[in-house]
N, C-alpha and C positions, 0 to 999 in steps of 0.2 A: 218610636217604636221602645229603646231602651227605658226610657222613662214608664212607660206602661211595663216592664217587665221588673224594674224596681219596686214599683208600686207592689207588685204580685209577691215578690221576694219577702218586701218589708211587710205587709200583710202575712203571712204564711208565719213569720218568726215571731210576730205580735199576737198569734194566734188567732188570726182572722179578723179582730177587731178595729185595729188601725184604721183599714180602708173604710169602712161603715161611719167611723168616726169624721173622717176626710170629708165626708158629703154632708155633715152635721152642722158647717162651718167651720171647717179646717180647725175643728181641736181635735184632740186626743185622750183619750177617756183615760183615766186612771185603771189599770188592771182589777183591782179591787169591785170596778162598777161592771166589769164584763157579765154579759148573762151567761157567757157560757167560760169564764174563766177558773169555774172548779172542774170543767173537764181535764182530762189527761194532756200533755202537753202533745203539740204536734210532732209529727215525724222532721219536718225543717227547723223547728225548734230545738228538737233532740241534736241533730244534726251539728248544728250550729254551737250548742252549750258543749259538745261533746268537744270540737274543736279550740272553742274558748277556755275550754276548762283545761285541756291539754297544754296549751299556753300558756296558762296562769301558772300551773303544775298545782291545782286544783282539784280535788275529786269531783263528778260528775253524781247527782242526786237524780238518779231513774224515775223517780217517782214524781214528780212535780207537777202542777196542774199547768195549767194554760198561764194563768195569771204569775205564779210562783217562778214560771221558766223565763214567763217576759223579764220578771225583778233582775232575775240571774243573769239574763243577757246583759242587761244595761250595765252592773256590777262588775260583770268579767271586761267589758268592754271599758269601762271606765279603767280596768286593772291592765289592761291590753293595751288598749289603744287602737285596736281594733273595729272598724267599723264605725267609729266615731266622725260625726261630719266636721271639717276642718275649714 
């Protein structure tokens, strides 16, 4: 059950695209190729970006698209170490 929750959370943070990509052979699409990548970031992305931005001491851009938010999450995770698989 825990992995189902983690998959849903990852899908929400990645703008809803990662789960669909995993069904296509366990590959993850580049955010630039997302059909809905130009839509506004999801609530989950916004919340996580706010946390990451605060931890990194960097400003939060409130106007990111889903694709941009996904990339920013990756950048801030690298900077803070939060959310990285070890």
